[in-house]
N, C-alpha and C positions, 0 to 999 in steps of 0.2 A: 859846574853846571848850575849850581844854586845862584852864584853871583851873576852868571849870564842871564838867568831868568829874571833876577831882580833888576838888573840895569838895562838889559836889552828888551826883554819881553814884558816889563812892568808887572811882574808878579806881585800879587797881594801877599802881605805877611801871613795871612791865614792859609793861603795856598801852600806856603812853605811848611806850615804845621801839618797840613793834610799829607804832604809828601813824606814828612817825618813819620807820621802815623802809618802810612803805607809801607815804608821801609821797616818799621818795627814789626809789623805783621809778617812780612816776608822773611825776616831774620828768624823768627820763631818757627815758621814753617820749614825753613832750611835746616835748622838744627833738629827738628822733629824727624825730617826725612833722613838725616844722617844717622840718627839714633836707631833706625830700622836695620842698618847694616852692621851695627856693633857686634863683633864676633864673640866676645867673651860673655859668659852668663852673668846676669845681675845677681847680687848677693841676696840670699833669702831674708836676711835681717834688714835689708835696705827698704825703707818705706818713705817715699818722698812726701806723701800726704797722710794726714790722720784719717781722712775719709776713705771709704773702700776704693780700691784700685779698680778702674773700669776694665771690663773684659778680662778679669783675673784668670779665667780658665785658659786663656792663650799663653799665660806665663809658664804653663806646664808642657807646652808643645815642644818637643825635642827636634833639633835640626832646623835647616833652612832650605830655601829654594831660590833659584835664580830667576828673576822676572824676565831677563833677556840674557843672551850669551855674553854680552860685553859688560855686564854689571856683576858685582859680587853677590853672594847670597843675602837674601832678606830673612831675618829670623822672627817668626811670629811671636816668640817669647818676649820680644822687645816692645811689642805694641802697647801693652798696658802702661808701661813706663813712659812711652811717648805721649799717650793720651792724657796722663796726669799733668803734662805741660800744656797741652792744647786746650783742655777744658777751662782753666782759669783765663787763659788768653781769649778763648771764644766768648767768655762772659763780658769782657771789656772791649775787645777790639771792634766788633761790628757796631756796637752802640756808640763807641767813641767816634767812629767815622761818620755816623749820622749826625752827631752833635757838631763835629768839626766842619762838616759840609754845610751846616745851617739848615738842613732839611726838616729837622724836628724841633727846633727851638725858635721861639718868636723874637728873642732879643739879638739874634744874629742874622744878617742877610745871607742868603744862600751863596755859596762859592761857585762861581762859573769858571770851570777849568778850561783854559785855552788849549789849543791843539799842541802847543809847545810842551805842556806837562806830560803828554804821552811819551815824549822823548826822555824826559826825566824818569818816568816810571819804567820805561824799557831799560834805561841805564842801571837802575836799581836791580831789576830782575837779572840782567846779564852779570852784574858784579856778584850777586849771591850765587848764581849758577856756576860761575867760574870758581868760587870758593869751594862749593860742593864737589865740583869735578877735580879740583886739586886735592881735596881731602881723600877722595876715592883713589886717585892716581898714586898718591904717596903711600897708600895702604895703612893709613892711620886707624882705620876701622878694625884692623886685626888685633890691636892691643888695647881696646877699650870695651867697656860694658855700657849698655844704655842706662841713662838716668832719666828721671822725670821731674816735672814741676818747673814752674817759673818762679823766680825768687820774689820775695815781697818788695825788694827794691825795684825790680823791673816792673812789677804791677803798679807800684807807686808812681814810677815815671810815666807809665801809660795813662794813669789817672790824671796826672798833672798835664800831660800833653793834650788829652782829649777834653777835660772838663775845667781846668784852671787856666791854661794858656790862652784859649780863645777869649775868655772873659777879660783877661789882662790886656790882650792885644786889642780887643774892642774898646776898652777904656782908654788905652793910649791913643788909638785912632780918633776917638771922640774928642780928646783934649787937644787935637791938632799936632800930635807928635809926627814928625816927618816919616813918610813911608820908607824911604831909603834907610834912614837911621834905624828904624824898627826892624827892617829886614836884615840889616847888618848885625844887629844884636842876636837875632835868631840864628843867622849863619854862624856867628862866632860861638854860640852855644853848641851848635851841632859839631863844629870843629873840635871844641874842647871835649865833647863826649867821645868823638872818634879817636882823639889822642889818648884818652884814658883807656878805651877799649883796645887800642893797639898796644899800649904799654902793659896792660893787664887783661888779656883776652877773657871775655866772659865775666867781667867783674860784677855785672848785675844779673847774671844768669845762673840758675842751678842746673841748667841743661848741659853744662860742660861735663866732661867725662872725668871721673874721679876714681882713683885706685881703690878707695874704700868701698865702692859699690860693686866691685868685682867678686863674684862667687866662684863656686866650683861645680864642674859637671859630675853627675853621678850616672855612669853608663848603665844601660839596661843589658842584663845578661840573657841574650836571646840565643836559642839553639842554632847550630849550623845545620845545613842540609835542607832538603825539601820537606814542607809540611805535609801532613796526612790530608788535610782539607783546608780550604780557604773560603771565607764568607765576607762578602763586601756589603757595605752599607747602601741603603737605598737613598738616593739623593733627593727624592721628593720629600721624604720624611725630614731630612736635614734642613731643607729650605723652609718647610712649613713650621717646624718647631722653632727655628731661629727667628723667623718673622714674628710669630706670636709672642715669643719671649721678648723680642725687642720692643713691642708695644707695651707689654706689662712692665718692663724695666723703666720705660719712659714715664710711667705714671706712679710707680711704687718704689722709686729709688731716688738717689741724689740727682739723677737726670731730670727730675721734675723741676729743678731750679732752672735748667736750660730751657725746658718747655715753657715755663712762665716767662722767662726772659725773651724767648722767641715770640710769645704772644704780646709782650710789651713793645718790642721792636715793630712787630706787625701792626699794632694799634697806632703807633706814632706815624709810621709810613702811610698806613691807610687813611688816617685823618688828614695828613698833609696832601695826599694825592686825590682822594675822593671827597674829603670833607665830611662833616657830621650831617646826619647822625649815623649813616650806614658805614662810612669809611672806617672808623676805628674798630667797629665790631667785625667787619669783613676782614680787615687787616689782622686783627688779633687771632681770628680763627685760622687764617692762612698761615700766620707765623707758627702757631701751635702745630698745625698739620705738617708743616715743613720739618720742624724739629723731630716730631715723632717718626715721620717717614725716613729721615736721615738716620735716626737711631736704629730703626728696624733694618735699614739697608746695611749699616755697619755690623749689626748682629748677624745678618745673613752671610756677609763676607767672612766674619769670624767663624760662624758655624760651618761654612764651606771648607775653610782651611782645616778645621779640627775634625770634621766628619765625612766630607764628601770623598776623600781619598783613603778612608780607613779600611783596612783589611784585617779581619780576625783570623789568625793562623793557628791551627791546631797541630801541634807536634806530638811525637810519642811521649815526650817528657815535659811539655810546657804548652801553655796557651799564650799567644802574643798578639797584642794590638800593634799594627804596623801602619804608619802614615806614608803612603806612596808619594805624596807631594814633597815632603821633607826628606824622604828616603831614610827614615829612622824608626826603629821600634820605640813605641811610646811606653809600654809596660809589658812585663812578662810575669806569669805566675807558674811556678813549677807544678807539674802534675801532682806530685805528692803533697803539695801544700793546698790543693783545692779541697775545700770542705763541702761545698754545695754549689750547684748551678741551677738557679730557679728561673723559670720562664713565667712572665706575667700572663695571667689567664683570667677567665671570668667575664663579668659584664663589660668592664672597660675594654678589654681586648676585642669583644664581639662588636663593639660600637666603632672601633677604629679600622681603617683600611688594613689589608693584609701586609702592606709594606711598612707598617708601623710597629713591628715587633720589638719588644724590649725584654732583656733578661739581666740577671745579676749574678756575677761570679763571686763567691765568698771563699776566703782562705782561712786556714788555721791561724795565720799570723794576725788576723783581724782586719786586713785590707780588703775592702769590697770594691769590685770593679763593675761599672755599668757597661753592658753590652747592648747598645741601642741602635735604632734605625736600621735594623736588619729585617728582611722579609720572612725569614724562616729560622727563628731562634731555636726551635725544636731540633733542627738539623745540627746545630752546634752542640746541643746537649747530647744527641746521638753519637756525634763524632767523639766527644769526650768519653761517653759511656763505652764506646767500642774499644778504647784502649785502656780503660780503667777497670772494666768488668763490674761496673756498678750502674744502677738504674738512675737516669736523669730525673731530677726533681722538678716539681712545678708548684707554683703558688698563685693564689688569686689576689 
């Protein structure tokens, strides 16, 4: 397809680079998608990045759920590891595309993509889709654990592709280097890369699946039989807390880097589209708002998975948190191990809606469990008290 575009459709060499950039992004997204289906648990010792793992609380969610009947289960515990690969990619890929297209730099003419490039982009999408379908069809997901992160080599190649190659191609074009010859050099480089990838799959990726990242499941010992009482979380509280937390995390965590990067990209695009002096300012504000909104939306989805389907079950001999989405108990505390069940009270509780109830379950072993987003935590305390013969506690 690349040679056809070069010889038949007169593609510019920089258009080839733009297609390589597009394929590099699609490959990362494909591998991230596959990581969601990895069936084995990641190792507790495995840390793909030194920085904090995003959405780390999802790593503790047990079980998975089927998005559709014809797909295998997706495991929420894999999401943090997938995001560790997407975050560095997100820092380079969009900005690199803006540079390659010539929209935000004055020393490159904007690339005008002909209609024929849509065919090439579609071919890339179909190729990667077939690889994912084959990976799922052969059941490879059953024997792997999700990993995260993009290797330094891959990030280096993305940097060269987006910020070095356009400059080199521009210089070669300015010196009169033939378009066909320059295009053949770029096609040969892509063929060499594909050959290396075929011989040693994932040789520049750390998103490949490695046996060293596989951990062990620690099952929850939940009682059999019917519970004495069940208490469901209030989904309004789940959404509100998650949305607010997403905004705070955008400002007071490593996500601030992406917020600033979004502002920079927005400033460049705004300046190119609307011009100074208003364009850069409007673009920067829009870029920041988009990143914060996306981060909050991601947090709401994560909060929904962790809390919207939560049921607190009180048994004669244990209290269990059960996630009906993943159909797995998340934790269980034996009744004899419960030292205290305290319900938040006082001024803070009086200012919050009734469906914002919070309590804390303490055990003699030192493990504290938060019982949150319930409309009537006192009823849980009474259910525990009814079978233990002790008075439920409260704290302000």
